N, C-alpha and C positions, 0 to 999 in steps of 0.2 A: 634953612635954605633947601629948596627942592631941586631935583635934577630935571632939566628941561627935556620934554618928550619930543621925539622926532616928528616931523611934519607928516600928517596922515597920508598914506598912499593906498589907493584902491588895489586890493588883492584879488586874485582870481585867475582864471584861464585866459590867456591872451591869444587872440586870433588876428591874423593879417587878412583884411577883407577889402572888397570894393563894393560900394552901394549901387543898387539899381533902382531903388526908390527910398523914400525917407525913413522907412521902417523895415528895410530888408537889405541884406548884403549877400554876396557870394564869395567863395574862397575855397581853399583846401586846408585840411588839418591832418596831422598824423593820426594813424589808426588808434594808438593808445589814448590820445586826447578824445577822440570820438567816443570810445568805450567808457571813458571816465565821465563825459558829459551825459551820455544816454545809457542808463543801466539796461541790462538784459530784459527785454519784454517778457521772456519766458519766466525769469525769476520773479518779476513783478506780478505774475498771475499765480504764483505759488502762495496760497493763503497761509499755509503753515509757516513758511519762511517769513512772511510779512509780520507774523505775530511777534517775532523776535528782532525785526528790523528797527532801524532808528526812525525817529519822527520824520526826518527829512526824506528817507526812503519811502515811507508810507505815503507822505504827501505827494511825492513824485508819481507813485503808482496810482493814486487817486486822480491826479490831473491827467495822466495818460489815459485812464479809463473814460474820461470825458470826451476824448477826441479820436480814440482808436478802437478798432474791433479786436476781438479775442484772437489769440494765436493757438492756444491749446485746443485740441480736438477739431480743428478746422483745416480746410485745404491749404490755407495760408501757413499753418504750422507744419503741415506735411511737406511743404516745399522748402523748409529751412535747410535741412541737411543736403538735399540735391543742389540747392543754391550754393551752399558752402563748398560742396564738391566741385561745382563749376568754377567758382572763384579760385579755389586752390589749384585746379588744373591750369587756369589762366596764369596765375602767379608763377607756376613752375614751367611756363613756356609751352605747354601742351596745345594751346590754341593759337600759337603764333601771335600775330597782331589782331586777329579776328575775334576779339571778345571785348566786352564792355559792361560796366555797371552804371546806372544813372546816378546823378548827384542826389544826395539825401536831402530832403526838405525838413528842416528843423524849426520848431516853435519854442521860443523862450517865453515861458509863462510869466516871467518877471521882467524887470527893466535891466538894461545893460549897466555894468558897473562903471564903464568909462568909454569914451570915444576920443581918440587922439587927433591931433592935427594931421594934415596930409603928410605922408612920409616923403613923397616926391611931389613938389608943387605941380598942379595941373593934371595929376593922374587920378585923383580921388581915392588913392590907396591909403588906408588908415589901419590902425590897430584898435580893436575893441577888447573889453574884458568882460567875462561872465563870472559873476561873484560866486564864491563857494556856496553850495546848497541850492542854487537856482535850479528850477525844474525845466529841463530841456527834453522835448518829446519829438520823435520822428513822425510827422503827420503824413509823410509819403516816403517810401523806401524803408519801412520798418522791417520787412522781411530781410532785406539786405543787412540792416543793422544787426538783427538777430543772428544772421549767418556769420557776420564778422565776430560776434561774441562766441559763436560755436567754434570758429577757427582758433580764436585766441585762448579759449579755455583749454583746448587740447590740440595744439598744432601738430603733434607727432601723429595723431590719428589721420591727418590729411597730408602727411609727408612734408610738413613745414616746420619752421622753428620760430620762437619768439623774436629772435633777432631779425629774421626776414620780415615778419609781420610789423615790427616796430618801424621799419623803413617805408611803409606804405603811406601814401597820401590819399585821402578820400575827399572828393569834391562835394561841396555842400552849398545850400542856400539857407539863410537863417532869418526868421521873422521875429520881431519882438513888439511889445506894446499892444498886442491884439488880445481881445477878450476871447472867451471860450467859443462863442458863436462864430466869430471870424475864423478861428482855427478849424472848427468843424467845417466851415464853408470851403476852406482851402482843401481839406481832405476830400470833400465831395467833388469839388471842381477837378481835382487831379485824377480821381478815380471814375468819374462819370461823364464830365463834359467832353473830354477828348474822345475821338472816334476810335474805338478799339479795333485792332487788326484781326480779321477773321483767322481762325486757327489754321485752316488749310493754306491760306496765303502765307502766313507766318512760317509754316513748315517748308514751303517752297523756297523761302529765303535762307533757310538753314543750310549752310554749305558743308556742315559736318553730318548732315542727315543722309543716310545711305540711299534712301529712295530718291531724294533730290539729286544726288550725284548721278544715280542711274538714269533718271529722267533726262538730265542734261546730256549724258553720253548718248542716249538713244536719239535725242533730237539732233545732236551734232553728227551722228553717223548717217542720217538720211539725207539724200539729195533729191530735190524735186524740180520740176520745170515751172517757172512762173514768168509770164510775159515773154516767153521765148528764151529765157535764160535758166541755166541750172544753178540753183541756190541751195545752201544748207537749210534744212527744215527749221533749224533753230532760229533763223531770221523771221519765221512766221509764228513764233511762240510768244505770247504775251507773258512777260515775267514780272510786271509791276502791279497787276490788278487781278481781281477775281473774275472779271467779266470781259468779254471781247467788245471792242468798240465797233459800232456799225460801219464807220468810215475807215477803220484801220486795216492794215494788210494782214494782221495776225489771224490765225485760223483756230488756235487752241491756246488755252492758258497753261502755264507751267504747273500750277496746282492740279489741273485736270490730268496732265500727263503723269504727275506723281501718283495720282489715284490709280491709273492704269498699271504703273510699275508695282505699286504696293499689292494690288489684288493678283497680279500675275505672279508675284513672289510668294504670297501667302495663301492664295485661293480665297475662299469665302471668309476666312478669318481676317483677311486684309481689310474687309469693310469696316471693322472696328479699329483698325490701325491707321486709317487714312488721316486722322487728325492727331496722331501720336508720333513722337520722334522715333525714327528708325536708326538703330545702331547696328554695327556689324556683328556685335556679339549676341544679337537677338534674331538671327535668321532661322529659317526652318531647320530642323534637326538634320545633320549631315551635310548641310549646304554652307560652304564658305563664301566669303565676299567675292573671291576670284571666280569660283564656280558660278555663282549667281550672275556675275557680270558677263562671263563668257557665253552663258546661255541666253540671258534675257536681252542683251543688246541686239544680237542678230535677229532673234525671234520677234521682238517688238518693232524693230526697224522694218522688218518685212511686212508686218501688219500695217504700219503707218504708210509704207509705200503703196500697198494695195488699196488702202482706204483714202489715199490723198485726194482723189477727185471728190470724195464726200466731204473731207475737211474744207477743200477749196470752195465747195458749194454751200458752206455753212449749214450742213445737214445736222441731224441729231447726234452724229458721231462725236462731236466736240463736247457734248454734255458730260459732266463728271459721272452721272448715273450710268450712262451708256458705256463710257470707257471703263467703269468699274465692272460691268457685266462682261465686256470684252476681255478684261484682264482675268476674271475668274475662269472664263473659257480657255484663255491662253495658258493658264496654270496647268491644265491637263497635258500640255505639250512640253512642259519644262523638264520632265524626267524625275522630278521629286514629288509629284502629286500622288495621292492615294491610288491604288490599282484600279478601282472602279471609275476613276476620273480620267484615266489616261486617254489622250488623243494623239494622233499623228499630226504633223503640220498640215498635210494635205486635207485631213478631215476637218481641222480647225478652219483653214481657209475656205473650204467648201461650205461650211456652215455659215460663214460670214458673207459669202458671195451671193446667197439667195435672199438676203435681207433687204427690205425697202427702207432706205435711210432718210427719205424725205421727211421734213418736219410737218407731218400731217397727223391729225388726230386719229384717223382711221387705222393707223399703224401703231401709234405710240401712246395714245390715251389709256391710262390705267396700267401701263407697263413701266415706262420711264418718266411719265409726266401726267399731268391732269389738264383737261381742255375746258375752256370756258364756253359760253353759249355760241360764240362766233367760231369756235374750233381752234382758237389760239392756244398753243401748248405752254404750260408753265412747269419748269423743271425744278421748282424750289425745294422739292423733297430731298434732292441730293443723292449721293452715292449710297449712304447707309440705308436710306429708306427704300430705294428703288433698284440698287445694283443687283441684289439677289434675284428679283423678278426678271431683269434684263438677261442675266446669266441663264436662268431657266428657259426663257424664250429662245435664246440663241442655241442652247444645247439640246433642246427637245422640240424639233420642228412639228411633231405630231400633236402637241398640246394646244390649248386654246390660244395662249399668248404666242406660242411658236408660230402658229398659222397666221395670227394677226400681224406680226411684224414682217411677215413674208407676203402678205396680201393674198393669202390662199382662201 
């Protein structure tokens, strides 16, 4: 007589999900579950370690290599630890509610082990199971997954604990039943088809960025007359786009004001920092955030007030390259510039008062912009390319460019 065996039951990792198409679901899972499903991409690129890995681990690494780019020695890899620092700070409450990580996009290279009936009728919520040894790859959000591994491998390094990390839920979407080409296509679509945000615009949205904070404070402190009413200058600042709309009331973009602040704060060095995050611990030597705020807000507010008629006329003054040059000139009046760059406020305002700000090629072609055959100016070079020339022209009236922008 033989002993009866139990009814077979599908084993594996169970996830509660909601479908959004026949071969894809969304949901959340505990962080330990995610790290169990998706091995560390850094480890999978370690050829020596793979020599001693199990067959399942080597297969997973091979499948990942078919749809993902390398992490080691790339900018993607260099971003792992900063990303982990960012997430750790968010988990510790240092960002308040103003932080987020996107859902991770996962591809199951095998079939699901099981799909349950609806848990609650009419909701489409079900449980699925991923069988042991199945290859799950992050086709989008892999840097985040690698950063989660970094945190979990050594939580004390980031001021966290395993218990705190074990309580985290990570949002995800999961695809299965796709071939390698389909998975590659999802990788391409997620990384290429979407319109990427310009770095300068993204910087102007960062509320922890010191230059953005200062730009907003400067705009808030200026009052101007518009249509017979006194209004805050901040109402005339475009905060959602890189360019001004021809029919809109805005006269300058927030990203352009941020360029002005950055170059005024750092001088010519600021040209290379306009697309980099500005933190309070990276200010010029001997300058605190409080000191910089006390000096730059009134200085730049005065400049904007003097130049407001030019802003209202949609002159060249609203171009990032021109504002970069003005900021470099203003740096000399901050009190922390090099001795040979020092200017008084009266000298600074005097240099600006003699400039022809009209959008005309005879003044600005070759300085802040290039002109086509019809004399229409193109400012596509931006602050980094042209800001230094504009500064030279503003600060040295007796040079070729200095005379040109003054119509002499």
